[in-house]
C-alpha positions in Angstrom: 273.4 236.3 115.7 275.6 238.0 118.3 274.5 241.3 116.9 270.7 240.4 117.0 268.5 243.2 118.4 265.9 240.7 119.7 267.5 240.3 123.2 267.6 244.1 123.6 264.0 244.4 122.5 262.9 241.7 125.0 264.8 243.5 127.8 263.0 246.8 127.0 259.6 245.1 126.9 260.2 243.4 130.3 261.4 246.7 131.7 258.3 248.5 130.5 256.0 245.9 132.0 257.8 246.0 135.3 257.7 249.8 135.3 253.9 249.6 134.7 253.5 247.1 137.5 255.4 249.3 139.8 253.2 252.3 139.0 250.1 250.2 139.7 251.6 248.9 142.9 252.3 252.5 144.0 248.6 253.3 143.6 246.8 250.5 145.4 243.2 250.2 144.6 243.4 252.2 141.3 241.6 249.5 139.4 238.7 249.3 141.8 237.6 246.4 144.0 237.4 242.7 143.2 234.2 240.8 143.4 233.8 237.1 143.5 230.8 234.8 142.6 229.4 233.8 146.0 227.1 235.0 148.8 228.5 238.3 150.0 229.4 238.7 153.6 230.4 241.9 155.4 233.9 241.9 156.9 233.9 241.1 160.6 237.1 243.0 161.4 237.3 246.8 161.3 240.7 246.6 159.5 239.0 245.2 156.4 236.3 248.0 156.3 237.0 250.7 153.7 235.7 254.2 154.6 234.2 256.2 151.8 235.9 259.4 150.7 233.9 262.6 151.0 233.2 263.6 147.4 231.1 266.1 145.6 229.0 263.8 143.5 225.6 263.9 141.7 223.5 261.1 140.3 220.6 261.9 138.0 218.2 259.1 137.3 215.8 258.2 134.5 213.4 255.4 135.1 211.9 253.2 132.3 209.1 250.8 133.3 207.2 250.5 136.5 209.2 249.6 139.6 208.3 246.2 141.0 206.3 246.1 144.3 208.5 246.9 147.3 207.7 243.7 149.2 210.0 241.8 151.6 209.7 238.5 149.6 211.2 240.2 146.6 214.3 241.4 148.5 215.0 238.3 150.6 217.7 236.8 148.2 219.1 239.2 145.6 221.4 238.3 142.7 223.6 241.3 141.8 225.1 240.8 138.3 228.0 242.7 136.8 227.4 242.9 133.0 231.0 244.1 132.3 234.3 244.3 134.1 234.4 248.1 134.5 235.7 249.2 137.9 232.6 251.4 138.4 230.4 248.4 137.8 232.3 246.3 140.3 232.2 249.2 142.8 228.4 249.5 142.4 227.9 245.8 142.8 230.0 245.8 146.0 228.1 248.8 147.3 224.7 247.1 146.7 226.0 244.0 148.4 227.0 246.0 151.5 223.7 247.8 151.7 221.5 244.7 151.2 223.5 242.5 153.5 223.5 245.1 156.3 219.7 245.3 155.9 219.4 241.5 156.4 219.0 240.4 152.8 221.1 237.7 151.1 223.2 239.2 148.3 224.8 236.9 145.7 227.4 238.3 143.4 227.6 237.3 139.8 230.7 238.8 138.0 230.7 238.7 134.2 230.8 235.2 132.7 230.6 233.5 136.2 228.5 230.4 136.4 225.0 230.8 137.8 224.8 230.4 141.6 222.9 227.2 142.5 220.4 228.9 144.8 216.9 230.2 144.1 216.8 234.0 144.2 214.0 236.5 144.6 215.2 239.5 142.5 217.9 240.1 140.0 219.7 243.4 139.7 222.2 243.9 136.8 224.7 246.7 136.6 226.5 248.0 133.5 228.7 251.0 132.9 228.6 252.8 129.5 231.8 252.6 127.4 231.9 256.4 127.4 232.7 256.6 131.1 235.6 258.9 131.9 237.5 257.8 135.0 240.5 259.8 136.2 244.1 258.4 136.2 245.0 260.8 139.1 243.5 260.3 142.5 240.8 262.9 143.2 240.2 263.7 139.5 236.9 264.3 137.8 234.7 261.4 136.9 231.7 261.1 134.5 229.8 258.0 133.7 226.4 256.5 132.7 225.4 253.4 134.7 222.6 251.2 133.6 220.6 249.3 136.3 218.0 246.7 135.5 215.9 245.1 138.3 213.5 242.3 137.7 211.8 239.7 139.8 213.3 236.2 139.4 210.4 234.6 137.6 209.5 232.8 134.4 208.0 235.1 131.7 204.3 235.8 132.1 203.5 233.9 128.9 205.6 230.8 129.8 203.6 227.5 130.2 204.7 227.1 133.8 204.2 230.7 134.9 200.7 230.1 136.3 202.3 228.0 139.0 204.3 230.9 140.3 203.0 233.1 143.2 200.9 236.1 142.1 203.4 238.9 141.1 201.6 241.7 143.1 202.6 244.3 140.5 205.2 245.1 137.9 208.0 242.7 137.1 210.9 244.8 135.8 212.3 248.4 135.6 215.4 250.0 134.2 217.4 252.9 135.7 219.8 255.1 133.8 222.0 256.9 136.2 224.1 259.8 135.0 227.0 260.2 137.4 229.4 263.1 138.0 232.1 263.5 140.6 234.0 266.8 140.7 237.7 267.0 140.9 239.0 267.5 144.4 242.0 266.9 146.5 242.7 265.3 149.9 241.3 261.8 149.1 243.0 259.2 151.3 243.3 256.5 148.6 241.8 254.9 145.6 240.0 252.3 147.7 238.2 255.2 149.5 237.4 256.9 146.2 235.9 253.8 144.6 234.0 253.0 147.8 232.4 256.5 147.7 231.3 256.1 144.1 230.0 252.6 144.4 228.1 253.2 147.6 226.7 256.4 146.3 225.4 254.7 143.1 224.1 251.8 145.2 222.1 254.2 147.4 220.7 256.0 144.4 219.6 252.7 142.9 218.0 251.5 146.2 216.2 254.8 146.6 214.4 254.3 143.3 213.9 250.5 143.5 212.7 250.5 147.1 210.5 253.7 147.5 210.4 254.5 151.2 213.3 252.3 151.9 214.0 248.6 151.9 211.2 246.7 153.6 211.9 244.7 156.8 213.0 241.1 156.0 214.5 239.8 159.3 213.7 240.0 163.0 216.5 242.1 164.6 216.5 239.9 167.8 216.4 236.4 166.2 217.9 237.2 162.8 215.1 235.0 161.3 212.9 235.8 158.4 209.9 237.8 159.5 206.7 235.8 159.7 204.8 238.5 157.8 206.6 237.4 154.6 205.7 234.3 152.5 207.7 231.3 153.8 210.6 230.0 151.8 209.8 227.0 149.5 211.0 223.7 151.0 211.3 221.0 148.4 213.2 218.6 150.7 216.1 218.4 148.3 218.6 220.8 146.8 217.8 222.4 143.4 219.3 220.0 140.7 221.9 221.4 138.3 220.4 222.1 134.8 221.6 220.6 131.5 224.7 222.3 130.0 226.2 222.8 126.6 228.9 225.0 125.2 226.4 227.7 124.1 224.0 227.4 127.0 224.3 230.1 129.7 222.2 230.0 132.8 221.4 233.4 134.3 219.7 232.6 137.6 217.8 230.0 139.6 214.4 230.3 141.2 212.6 228.2 143.8 208.9 228.7 144.6 206.4 226.4 146.4 205.0 224.8 143.3 207.7 225.3 140.6 211.4 225.7 140.6 214.2 225.8 138.0 216.7 227.8 136.0 216.4 230.6 133.4 219.1 231.3 130.8 219.8 231.8 127.1 221.6 230.4 124.1 224.4 232.4 122.7 224.9 232.9 119.0 222.7 232.0 116.1 225.4 229.7 114.7 228.5 228.0 116.3 231.0 225.3 115.5 229.9 221.8 116.4 232.3 219.3 118.0 233.9 218.6 114.7 234.5 222.3 114.0 231.7 222.7 111.4 229.6 225.9 111.7 226.0 224.9 112.3 222.8 226.6 113.7 223.2 226.6 117.4 219.6 225.7 118.0 220.0 222.5 115.8 222.9 221.5 117.9 221.0 222.0 121.1 218.0 219.9 119.8 220.5 217.1 118.9 221.9 217.1 122.4 218.4 217.0 123.9 217.4 214.1 121.7 220.5 212.3 122.9 219.5 213.1 126.5 216.1 211.3 126.0 214.1 214.5 126.1 210.7 214.2 124.4 209.0 217.1 122.6 205.5 218.0 124.0 203.0 220.4 122.6 202.9 224.1 123.5 201.9 227.3 121.8 204.6 229.8 120.9 207.3 227.9 122.7 209.1 224.5 122.2 208.8 222.4 125.3 210.5 219.1 126.1 210.1 216.7 129.0 211.9 213.7 130.5 211.7 211.6 133.7 215.1 210.0 134.6 213.7 207.5 137.1 210.3 206.4 138.4 210.9 208.1 141.7 212.3 211.4 140.2 210.2 214.4 139.4 209.7 215.1 135.8 212.0 217.7 134.2 210.8 220.3 131.7 212.8 222.4 129.2 211.6 225.2 127.0 213.1 227.2 124.2 211.7 230.5 123.2 212.8 232.7 120.2 214.1 236.2 121.1 215.5 239.1 119.1 219.1 238.0 119.6 218.7 234.2 119.9 216.7 232.0 122.3 215.8 232.1 126.0 215.6 228.8 127.7 214.2 227.5 131.0 214.6 224.2 132.9 212.1 223.5 135.6 210.3 221.0 137.9 206.7 221.1 139.1 205.6 220.1 142.5 203.8 216.8 142.6 200.5 216.7 144.4 200.0 220.5 144.2 196.1 220.4 144.6 196.4 218.5 147.9 199.2 220.8 149.1 196.9 223.9 148.4 194.1 222.2 150.3 196.4 221.7 153.2 197.3 225.4 153.2 193.6 226.3 153.2 192.9 224.0 156.2 195.9 225.5 158.1 195.0 229.1 157.2 191.5 228.5 158.5 193.0 227.7 161.9 195.0 230.9 162.0 198.3 229.7 160.5 199.8 232.9 159.1 202.4 231.2 156.9 199.7 229.0 155.3 197.6 232.1 154.7 200.4 233.8 152.9 201.0 230.8 150.7 197.4 230.3 149.9 196.8 233.9 149.0 199.9 234.0 146.8 198.5 231.2 144.7 194.9 232.5 144.4 195.2 232.5 140.6 196.9 229.1 140.3 195.1 226.9 137.8 195.6 223.8 140.0 193.8 225.5 143.0 190.6 223.6 143.6 187.6 225.7 142.6 186.0 225.4 146.1 189.1 227.0 147.6 189.3 230.1 145.4 187.3 232.4 147.6 189.3 231.3 150.7 192.5 232.0 148.8 191.4 235.5 147.8 190.5 236.4 151.3 193.2 234.5 153.1 195.1 237.6 154.2 192.0 239.6 155.3 192.8 240.8 158.8 196.3 239.3 158.6 199.3 241.7 159.0 201.1 241.8 155.7 
């Protein structure tokens, strides 16, 4: 045993790891910025601000789908999702967070596999870098990459049973951008942090240019830092959005909160998965078993499985839907506002007296099935003569 080579091999391995760490430490920022699941805030101290390097970069864009309407309501709270851990993805997420926050929006970061943030959002933007990306190992080297950007309004699908309770969409719901990026090799770059900042901000600016034609719409009053009264008011339910049910294979993507309906949208991963005893079973069957144990009752619906429960006489009813997709199932958990017809009537009364907020709310729900018939004309014309 004295002549064993294992101790020598271990020494060599540790030495190689230490050498690699030293190389990484000698190039701070080489792996790109870190992002964390939370509301993004701009640094208050100048020493934490990173200047962008001046690079010769190009971004060519292909658009699939119709860009959602560029309205202030849809930019108020934006969830920015990293679909992978690539440094270029993280840099672009950070760049978008900086641009949106500086404009007055609320930007929430969602790194890969992070739990969904418990706050209703208006829009979701996902970022993914193609695996073929070529990133230099030497500062100032050439870079080539394809970045995929998806932007969609934070809504239930149009054919969902609860979708009619949502505000009128005012246009398209989703669009995809494919950005082909190239940065030429060049010297005199101050550091990796500056290099990544330039790439991320450049890609973020390109995305915003296409997702917000003519620029991001105003969302806050510069003097008061409050939401502009020309936008639809935030939905106040009097209590925080409850957490949704969870299982090992249930992943929640985002939350939404509108005046008449609020909830969570997610998906089930994997067609089959091990149950608690380790036996491989259909994932959907396991989910249904858990729902039965949770006192959910199946209710009728066309093209989608819907369940409901009420945990106490005072609580709002909870609803849960499962819809088949190409890769598994999409799921939604939601609550519906009680007394919606009376609330709509209150909006109509207030709008008739010149209440701008009520007029926006009434007009946004002009197609709502619970809107009393006698108020439909008033809802369609509620914003006539009102500054939008």
